[in-house]
Structure formats: C-alpha cells, structure tokens
C-alpha positions as CSV (number, residue, x, y, z in Angstrom):
1,M,4.5,-9.4,24.4
2,P,4.2,-10.2,20.7
3,L,7.6,-11.8,20.2
4,K,9.6,-14.5,22.0
5,L,13.3,-14.8,21.1
6,Y,14.9,-18.1,22.0
7,V,18.7,-17.8,22.4
8,K,21.8,-19.4,23.7
9,I,23.5,-16.4,25.4
10,W,27.0,-17.3,24.0
11,C,25.7,-17.5,20.4
12,P,27.0,-14.6,18.3
13,W,23.9,-14.7,16.0
14,C,21.7,-14.5,19.1
15,V,23.6,-11.5,20.3
16,R,23.3,-9.8,16.9
17,A,19.6,-10.5,16.8
18,Q,19.1,-8.9,20.2
19,Q,21.1,-5.9,19.2
20,W,19.1,-5.5,16.0
21,L,15.8,-5.7,17.8
22,D,17.0,-3.4,20.6
23,A,18.3,-0.8,18.2
24,R,14.9,-0.6,16.6
25,G,12.9,-0.5,19.8
26,I,11.2,-3.8,19.1
27,R,10.1,-5.5,22.3
28,Y,10.5,-9.2,22.9
29,E,10.6,-11.8,25.6
30,L,14.0,-13.4,25.9
31,R,14.2,-17.1,26.5
32,D,17.6,-18.6,27.3
33,V,17.1,-22.2,26.1
34,E,20.2,-23.4,28.0
35,K,19.0,-22.0,31.3
36,T,15.5,-23.4,31.1
37,R,14.8,-26.8,29.7
38,P,11.1,-26.2,29.2
39,D,12.0,-23.2,26.9
40,Y,14.3,-25.4,24.9
41,D,11.6,-28.1,24.5
42,E,9.1,-25.4,23.5
43,M,11.4,-24.0,20.9
44,I,11.9,-27.4,19.4
45,R,8.2,-28.1,19.4
46,L,7.4,-24.7,17.7
47,S,10.3,-24.7,15.2
48,G,11.1,-28.3,14.6
49,Q,14.8,-27.7,15.2
50,R,17.4,-27.1,17.9
51,L,19.2,-24.1,16.5
52,T,19.2,-20.5,17.8
53,P,18.2,-17.8,17.5
54,T,14.6,-18.6,16.9
55,L,11.9,-15.9,16.9
56,V,8.2,-16.7,17.4
57,T,5.3,-14.3,17.1
58,D,2.2,-14.4,19.3
59,S,0.3,-15.7,16.2
60,G,2.6,-18.7,16.0
61,A,4.8,-17.6,13.0
62,V,8.3,-19.0,13.5
63,L,11.7,-17.7,12.1
64,P,14.2,-20.4,13.1
65,D,18.0,-20.3,12.9
66,F,18.2,-16.9,11.3
67,G,20.6,-14.1,10.6
68,P,19.9,-10.4,11.3
69,E,19.2,-9.8,7.6
70,E,16.1,-12.0,7.8
71,L,14.5,-10.0,10.7
72,E,13.2,-7.0,8.8
73,P,11.3,-9.0,6.1
74,F,9.9,-11.4,8.7
75,L,8.7,-8.6,10.9
76,K,7.2,-6.7,8.0
77,K,5.4,-9.8,6.8
78,H,3.8,-10.2,10.2
79,S,3.1,-6.5,10.7
80,I,5.3,-6.1,13.8
81,A,6.7,-2.7,14.5
82,P,8.1,-0.9,17.6
C-alpha cells in the first residue's frame, strides 16, 4: 500500500482526511496512533511531530498535521492517484 495515514480516531481533521481520500478512491493503510503505541512512535520518528493526521508515502515523503486542502497538491507532487 503506497500510503499510511496516521490518525487519532476522534480528530475531526483525521476524519475529513479519510473522507477525502475515500471519496477519491485513494487507498491507504490506516494507523490509529492512540491504539498502537509503536505506530505513534513511528509517526513521530517519520514526521518529527505528534500531531495528526499525518500521511506518509512508501517513498518516505511526509505530510504532517495537514488539512484536506493540502492533500491534492501533495498527492500530485508524489504522483499518487487512485
């Protein structure tokens, strides 16, 4: 899977990110950082911060603490499509 989405399930920005990706048919692996401590630690290591949502590509590009408006430019930049 080319994308990992790190979330806190109660986070409204995380919910909107999931809805945006789902509506466009973009597949991702969901990682609940409050459920699994190793996922939280991995997110911090990759992004250098503790905020969600955080999106990581399989090539290691990171979009930390973002709003839905940042998704399209990021995905285009990294040639990710449904």
